[in-house]
C-alpha positions in Angstrom: -19.2 -2.4 11.1 -15.2 -3.2 11.1 -12.7 -0.9 12.0 -10.1 0.6 9.8 -7.9 -1.6 11.0 -9.5 -4.8 10.2 -10.3 -2.9 6.8 -6.7 -2.4 6.1 -5.7 -5.7 7.0 -8.1 -7.0 4.6 -6.9 -4.6 1.6 -3.6 -5.8 2.4 -1.6 -3.2 3.8 -0.2 -2.2 7.0 -0.9 -0.3 10.0 -1.9 3.5 9.8 0.9 5.8 8.9 2.0 8.1 11.4 3.8 11.5 11.4 7.8 11.2 10.5 9.9 13.7 13.4 13.3 14.8 12.9 15.6 18.0 12.5 15.4 20.7 10.7 19.6 22.2 10.2 20.2 25.4 9.5 23.7 26.6 8.1 24.8 26.8 11.4 23.7 23.5 12.4 21.1 25.1 14.9 18.5 21.8 15.4 14.9 22.8 15.1 12.6 19.6 15.4 9.9 19.3 12.3 7.0 17.0 11.6 6.0 15.4 8.0 2.4 14.2 8.2 1.1 11.4 6.0 -1.1 12.6 2.7 -4.1 11.3 3.7 -7.4 10.9 1.9 -10.8 9.6 2.2 -11.8 7.2 0.0 -14.6 4.9 -0.3 -13.7 1.0 -1.0 -16.2 -1.9 -1.8 -15.1 -4.7 0.0 -17.5 -7.6 -0.5 -20.1 -5.5 -1.9 -20.5 -3.1 0.8 -18.9 0.6 0.7 -16.8 1.2 3.4 -15.1 4.9 4.0 -11.5 5.0 4.7 -8.1 7.1 5.2 -5.9 6.0 2.9 -2.3 7.6 2.1 -1.6 8.6 -1.7 0.9 6.0 -1.9 -2.0 3.2 -0.7 -4.0 4.9 -2.8 -1.6 3.9 -5.9 -0.8 0.3 -4.5 -4.4 -0.1 -4.3 -5.2 0.8 -8.2 -2.5 -1.2 -9.3 -3.9 -4.5 -7.5 -7.4 -3.4 -9.3 -9.4 -2.8 -6.1 -12.2 -0.1 -7.0 -11.8 3.2 -5.3 -14.3 6.1 -5.4 -14.1 9.4 -3.6 -17.8 10.3 -3.0 
């Protein structure tokens, strides 16, 4: 079974998305660390007649839908 990185490459996607880090800033300009996680969804993708489960972000799902690649959420 191919790794998720190999599946992502076959689908024309980049590397796995990682969380974003930054600072919350209050009115007094106090800095507090914050983290934004990617919106990951489990989807089944059909590649060469075989079904694989892969974690995709909502944005990647829209991109694959636009390309015409079939996705199911079984």
